[in-house]
C-alpha positions as CSV (number, residue, x, y, z in Angstrom):
1,M,12.7,64.5,80.5
2,R,11.2,62.8,83.6
3,L,8.0,62.2,81.7
4,R,9.9,60.7,78.7
5,G,11.9,58.5,81.0
6,K,8.9,57.3,82.7
7,V,7.2,56.4,79.5
8,I,10.3,54.4,78.3
9,A,10.6,52.7,81.6
10,T,6.9,51.8,81.5
11,G,7.2,50.4,77.9
12,F,10.1,48.2,78.8
13,G,8.7,47.5,82.2
14,N,6.0,45.3,80.7
15,N,8.3,42.3,80.5
16,T,5.4,39.9,79.7
17,V,4.6,41.7,76.4
18,F,8.2,41.9,75.5
19,R,8.8,38.2,76.1
20,T,5.7,37.4,74.1
21,V,7.0,39.3,71.1
22,C,10.4,37.8,71.3
23,F,9.0,34.3,71.6
24,A,6.7,34.9,68.6
25,V,9.7,36.0,66.5
26,V,11.6,32.9,67.4
27,V,8.6,30.7,66.7
28,V,7.9,32.3,63.4
29,S,11.6,32.0,62.3
30,S,11.8,28.3,63.3
31,V,8.4,27.5,61.7
32,V,9.2,29.2,58.5
33,L,12.6,27.5,58.2
34,S,11.1,24.1,58.9
35,A,8.1,24.7,56.7
36,C,10.3,25.2,53.7
37,V,10.9,21.5,53.6
38,V,7.1,20.9,53.3
39,A,6.3,23.9,51.2
40,P,3.0,23.8,49.3
41,G,3.0,22.7,45.7
42,M,5.0,20.1,43.7
43,K,8.7,19.7,44.0
44,M,10.9,17.3,42.0
45,E,13.2,15.2,44.1
46,K,16.6,13.9,43.0
47,S,15.5,10.4,43.7
48,S,12.0,9.7,42.4
49,A,9.8,6.7,42.9
50,L,6.3,5.5,42.2
51,P,4.1,3.9,44.8
52,V,3.4,0.3,43.9
53,S,1.2,-0.7,46.8
54,S,-0.1,0.9,50.0
55,G,2.2,0.5,53.0
56,A,4.7,2.4,55.1
57,E,5.8,5.7,53.6
58,H,9.5,4.7,53.3
59,D,8.8,1.1,52.5
60,A,11.3,0.2,49.7
61,V,9.2,-2.8,48.6
62,G,6.2,-0.5,47.9
63,Q,8.2,2.0,45.8
64,L,9.2,1.7,42.2
65,P,12.3,3.8,41.4
66,V,12.1,6.0,38.4
67,P,15.5,6.8,36.7
68,V,16.4,10.4,36.1
69,T,18.5,10.9,32.9
70,E,20.4,14.1,32.1
71,V,19.7,15.6,28.6
72,T,23.0,15.7,26.8
73,I,24.2,15.7,23.2
74,S,25.1,12.0,23.4
75,L,21.6,11.1,24.7
76,L,19.9,13.1,21.9
77,T,22.1,11.3,19.3
78,Q,21.2,8.0,20.7
79,M,17.4,8.7,20.8
80,S,17.5,10.1,17.3
81,N,19.2,7.0,15.9
82,E,16.8,4.7,17.7
83,A,13.8,6.6,16.4
84,A,15.1,6.5,12.8
85,Q,15.8,2.8,13.0
86,T,12.4,2.0,14.4
87,S,10.6,4.2,11.8
88,D,12.7,2.7,9.0
89,A,11.9,-0.8,10.0
90,E,8.2,-0.3,10.4
91,A,8.0,1.5,7.0
92,R,10.0,-1.2,5.2
93,A,7.8,-3.9,6.7
94,L,4.9,-2.5,4.7
95,F,6.8,-2.1,1.4
96,A,5.6,-4.6,-1.2
97,A,5.5,-5.0,-4.9
98,P,2.2,-4.3,-6.7
99,T,0.1,-7.3,-7.5
100,P,-2.4,-7.7,-10.4
101,Y,-6.1,-7.3,-9.6
102,T,-8.1,-10.5,-9.1
103,V,-11.9,-10.7,-9.5
104,G,-14.2,-11.0,-6.5
105,A,-17.8,-11.1,-5.6
106,G,-19.7,-8.0,-6.7
107,D,-17.4,-7.1,-9.7
108,V,-19.1,-6.6,-13.0
109,L,-17.4,-8.1,-16.1
110,Q,-17.8,-7.0,-19.7
111,I,-17.4,-10.0,-21.9
112,T,-17.4,-9.6,-25.7
113,V,-17.5,-12.6,-28.1
114,W,-16.6,-11.4,-31.5
115,D,-18.8,-12.2,-34.5
116,H,-21.5,-13.3,-32.1
117,P,-23.6,-10.1,-31.3
118,E,-26.4,-12.2,-30.0
119,L,-24.4,-12.9,-26.9
120,A,-24.1,-9.2,-26.1
121,V,-27.8,-9.2,-25.2
122,A,-27.0,-11.2,-22.1
123,M,-25.1,-8.2,-20.7
124,G,-28.3,-6.1,-20.4
125,T,-29.3,-2.7,-21.6
126,Q,-27.8,0.7,-20.7
127,P,-29.0,2.0,-17.3
128,P,-31.5,4.9,-17.3
129,A,-30.4,8.4,-16.8
130,N,-31.8,8.5,-13.2
131,S,-30.0,5.4,-12.1
132,R,-28.2,5.4,-8.7
133,V,-24.5,5.4,-8.3
134,S,-24.6,2.0,-6.6
135,D,-26.4,0.4,-9.5
136,P,-24.1,-1.9,-11.5
137,P,-23.4,-1.0,-15.2
138,P,-24.3,-3.5,-18.0
139,G,-22.4,-6.7,-17.7
140,F,-22.1,-10.0,-15.9
141,V,-22.1,-9.6,-12.1
142,V,-20.0,-12.0,-10.1
143,D,-22.3,-13.5,-7.4
144,D,-21.5,-13.8,-3.7
145,R,-20.1,-17.3,-4.3
146,G,-17.7,-16.0,-6.8
147,D,-19.5,-17.6,-9.8
148,L,-20.3,-16.1,-13.2
149,R,-23.2,-17.3,-15.4
150,F,-22.6,-17.0,-19.1
151,P,-24.7,-18.2,-22.1
152,F,-23.7,-21.7,-23.4
153,V,-21.4,-22.1,-20.5
154,G,-23.5,-22.0,-17.4
155,N,-21.9,-21.2,-14.0
156,I,-18.1,-21.0,-13.8
157,S,-16.0,-20.0,-10.8
158,V,-14.0,-16.8,-11.3
159,Q,-13.2,-15.9,-7.7
160,G,-9.6,-14.9,-7.3
161,L,-8.8,-15.1,-11.1
162,K,-7.3,-12.4,-13.3
163,T,-9.1,-11.2,-16.4
164,E,-6.7,-13.2,-18.7
165,E,-7.4,-16.3,-16.7
166,I,-11.1,-15.8,-17.0
167,Q,-10.7,-15.2,-20.7
168,R,-8.9,-18.5,-21.2
169,K,-11.4,-20.4,-19.1
170,L,-14.4,-19.1,-21.1
171,T,-12.6,-19.8,-24.4
172,V,-12.2,-23.4,-23.5
173,A,-15.8,-23.7,-22.4
174,L,-17.3,-21.9,-25.5
175,S,-15.2,-24.0,-27.8
176,K,-17.7,-26.8,-27.2
177,S,-20.4,-24.6,-28.9
178,F,-18.5,-22.3,-31.2
179,H,-15.6,-22.8,-33.5
180,D,-12.5,-20.9,-32.4
181,P,-14.3,-18.3,-30.3
182,Q,-12.5,-14.9,-29.9
183,L,-13.2,-13.2,-26.5
184,T,-12.4,-10.0,-24.7
185,V,-12.8,-9.8,-21.0
186,R,-12.5,-6.6,-19.0
187,I,-13.8,-5.4,-15.6
188,A,-16.6,-2.8,-16.1
189,S,-17.0,-2.0,-12.4
190,F,-14.7,-2.7,-9.4
191,R,-17.0,-3.4,-6.5
192,A,-15.4,-6.3,-4.7
193,K,-12.6,-4.8,-2.8
194,Q,-12.2,-1.5,-0.8
195,V,-9.8,0.3,1.5
196,Y,-10.9,2.7,4.2
197,I,-9.6,6.1,5.2
198,D,-10.7,7.5,8.5
199,G,-9.8,10.5,10.8
200,E,-8.3,13.8,9.9
201,V,-8.5,13.8,6.1
202,R,-10.8,16.0,4.0
203,T,-12.9,13.2,2.6
204,P,-12.9,10.2,4.8
205,G,-14.6,7.0,3.6
206,A,-14.3,3.9,1.5
207,Q,-12.3,3.8,-1.7
208,A,-12.7,1.1,-4.3
209,V,-9.6,-0.9,-5.2
210,N,-9.2,-1.2,-9.0
211,D,-6.6,-2.6,-11.4
212,V,-4.2,0.2,-10.5
213,P,-2.5,-0.8,-7.2
214,T,-3.5,1.5,-4.3
215,T,-0.6,2.9,-2.3
216,L,-0.7,4.8,1.0
217,Y,0.0,8.0,-0.8
218,D,-2.8,7.4,-3.3
219,A,-5.3,6.7,-0.6
220,I,-4.5,9.9,1.2
221,S,-4.6,11.9,-2.0
222,H,-8.0,10.4,-3.0
223,A,-9.3,11.4,0.4
224,G,-8.4,15.1,-0.3
225,G,-5.2,15.1,1.6
226,F,-4.5,15.8,5.3
227,S,-6.7,18.2,7.1
228,P,-5.1,21.1,9.1
229,T,-5.6,19.2,12.4
230,A,-4.0,16.0,11.2
231,D,-1.1,14.4,13.0
232,Q,1.0,13.2,10.1
233,S,3.6,11.4,12.2
234,R,1.3,8.8,13.8
235,L,-0.8,7.2,11.2
236,N,-2.3,3.8,12.0
237,L,-2.6,1.1,9.3
238,I,-4.9,-1.7,10.6
239,R,-4.6,-4.9,8.6
240,D,-5.9,-8.4,9.6
241,G,-6.5,-7.3,13.2
242,R,-3.0,-5.9,13.6
243,S,-2.0,-2.2,13.8
244,Y,1.1,-0.8,12.1
245,G,2.4,2.7,13.0
246,V,3.4,4.9,10.0
247,D,5.4,8.1,10.6
248,F,4.6,9.9,7.4
249,T,6.8,12.9,8.3
250,R,9.9,10.8,9.3
251,M,9.6,8.7,6.1
252,L,10.0,11.8,4.0
253,Q,12.9,12.9,6.2
254,L,14.6,9.5,5.7
255,G,14.0,9.6,2.0
256,L,11.5,6.8,2.0
257,N,8.7,7.1,-0.5
258,P,5.2,6.6,1.0
259,S,4.0,5.3,-2.4
260,K,6.0,2.1,-1.7
261,V,3.5,1.2,1.0
262,M,1.0,-0.9,-0.8
263,L,-2.5,-1.2,0.6
264,Q,-4.4,-4.4,0.6
265,P,-8.2,-4.9,0.3
266,G,-9.8,-4.4,3.7
267,D,-7.0,-2.1,5.1
268,L,-8.0,0.7,7.3
269,V,-5.9,3.9,7.5
270,R,-6.6,6.1,10.4
271,V,-5.2,9.6,10.7
272,P,-5.3,10.9,14.3
273,A,-5.8,14.5,15.3
274,R,-2.9,16.5,16.7
275,E,-4.9,17.3,19.9
276,D,-4.7,13.6,20.7
277,S,-0.9,13.8,20.8
278,G,-0.6,16.8,23.1
279,V,1.9,17.2,26.0
280,F,1.3,18.8,29.3
281,V,3.4,21.8,30.4
282,L,3.2,22.4,34.2
283,G,5.0,24.2,36.9
284,E,6.6,27.6,36.8
285,V,5.8,28.6,33.3
286,T,3.9,31.7,32.2
287,K,0.8,29.7,31.1
288,P,0.5,26.0,31.9
289,I,-1.2,24.4,28.9
290,T,-1.5,21.3,26.8
291,A,0.9,21.9,24.0
292,L,0.0,20.6,20.6
293,P,2.4,19.2,17.9
294,L,3.1,21.1,14.8
295,R,1.4,20.2,11.5
296,T,4.2,17.7,10.9
297,G,3.1,15.9,14.1
298,Q,6.4,16.7,15.8
299,I,7.0,18.8,18.9
300,T,10.2,19.5,20.8
301,L,10.8,20.6,24.3
302,S,11.5,24.2,23.1
303,D,8.2,24.2,21.1
304,A,6.3,23.1,24.3
305,L,7.9,25.8,26.4
306,S,7.3,28.4,23.8
307,Q,3.6,27.5,23.6
308,A,3.4,27.9,27.4
309,G,4.8,31.4,27.2
310,S,8.4,30.3,28.2
311,I,9.8,29.7,31.7
312,N,8.6,32.2,34.3
313,S,11.8,34.2,35.1
314,N,10.4,35.4,38.4
315,T,9.4,32.1,40.0
316,A,11.2,29.3,38.1
317,D,14.4,27.5,38.7
318,A,15.6,27.2,35.1
319,A,18.1,24.6,36.1
320,Q,15.3,22.2,37.1
321,V,13.4,21.4,33.9
322,Y,12.0,17.9,33.7
323,V,10.3,15.7,31.1
324,I,8.3,12.8,32.6
325,R,7.5,10.0,30.2
326,G,5.8,6.6,30.2
327,R,3.9,4.9,33.0
328,G,4.5,2.0,35.4
329,K,7.8,0.2,35.0
330,D,8.5,2.0,31.7
331,A,8.4,5.5,33.4
332,R,11.4,7.7,32.8
333,I,12.4,11.2,33.8
334,F,14.7,13.5,31.8
335,H,16.4,16.5,33.4
336,L,17.6,19.6,31.5
337,D,19.6,22.4,33.1
338,A,18.2,25.4,31.2
339,G,20.0,28.0,33.3
340,S,21.9,29.1,30.2
341,P,20.2,30.1,26.9
342,V,22.7,27.8,25.2
343,S,20.8,24.9,26.7
344,M,17.9,25.7,24.3
345,I,20.0,24.0,21.6
346,L,19.4,20.7,23.5
347,A,15.7,21.6,24.1
348,N,15.2,22.3,20.4
349,Q,16.4,18.8,19.6
350,F,14.6,16.9,22.3
351,D,11.5,15.3,20.7
352,L,8.5,14.9,23.0
353,H,6.1,12.0,22.8
354,P,2.3,12.1,23.2
355,K,1.2,12.6,26.8
356,D,4.7,13.6,28.0
357,I,4.7,15.9,31.1
358,V,7.0,18.9,31.0
359,Y,7.6,20.2,34.6
360,V,9.5,23.4,35.5
361,D,10.4,23.5,39.2
362,G,10.2,26.6,41.4
363,N,13.2,28.4,43.0
364,G,13.8,28.4,46.8
365,L,12.9,32.1,47.2
366,V,9.4,31.4,45.8
367,R,8.9,28.5,48.2
368,F,10.0,30.7,51.1
369,S,7.6,33.4,50.0
370,R,4.7,31.0,49.7
371,V,5.3,29.6,53.2
372,L,5.3,33.1,54.6
373,S,2.1,34.0,52.8
374,L,0.4,31.0,54.4
375,L,1.8,31.4,58.0
376,L,2.0,35.1,58.6
377,P,-1.7,36.0,58.6
378,G,-2.4,33.4,61.3
379,I,0.6,34.3,63.4
380,S,-0.1,38.0,63.1
381,A,-3.7,37.5,64.2
382,G,-2.5,35.5,67.2
383,L,0.0,38.2,68.2
384,T,-2.6,40.9,67.9
385,A,-5.0,39.0,70.1
386,G,-2.3,38.4,72.7
387,L,-1.3,42.0,72.9
388,V,-4.9,43.1,73.2
389,T,-5.5,40.7,76.0
390,K,-2.4,41.9,77.9
């Protein structure tokens, strides 16, 4: 008993070591609690702002506030109506009535003057069997000035004329050499005008415009249709230096027929890839990834979370799900409280835009654990060194 008491007394008699341990505990507690405020990693604040210029940290002039909007049913209804109106207006702006084909440079005309077979010799002979695809068929080729040379007539301008107008013009000119000439004019080869299809279609390239008006639907069909990687909701129609957005998917949803979009000679239709329209899923999810739209080109918040393996139930604060959109003065933040599974109804109706950022914030316990994991090894090593020294 005396020996045990002596040992206990000796252990507590070392007041320096005891005070060191107590002081270390207090320091660790205070450091950990204060460090939670500056815990490592990203954290979404209630009031967010973008730095405009370098300056003081809390300089209001150098900060651009970014509004945070709650995701609600009324917001989804408003956004859906705005998207439908925009898509409808853009599509209808491209609607046009079909126009007849007019002759241009490079077209080949077949002109028959009845009861005058000698004039048929001027059209030339049939091409050989080994001729190239680019070789013109027999007929009268419109030159680069838009002129046509015909026997007993000479050069006449046919640029921008329809076949019936050319027929009347030739009839008047031949009446000076023949009595009541009977003519038939048709286009043997359409080579003057083209439209171009580029991007995610099976057969991209140029398509000749003929006497059958070319629609957007025709052009995509002639190109073999969309490829599996195509983003059908963000087609670009480039005309006269201006780009028009075409949402093929939403047009069908709104009951608008893509065949009413008439293409004009020189138009370029570009079909982008879905990987160009991905969204970034970051934060406390199972697998941070770049989520890709579906084959329709659309992707919702629930689609993006599903591709990322869902919210991490161990580390995430499901009530803090954010969508960050835009840049500069147009930047916006949307907040969804996904604490209840019912909130996935809202997430399933929230359409994401290309390059959106979906961020899931971490919970307080995870931040506390991360601070401890960073501080405790150093503090433990310090205490051990102090005890050894004493």
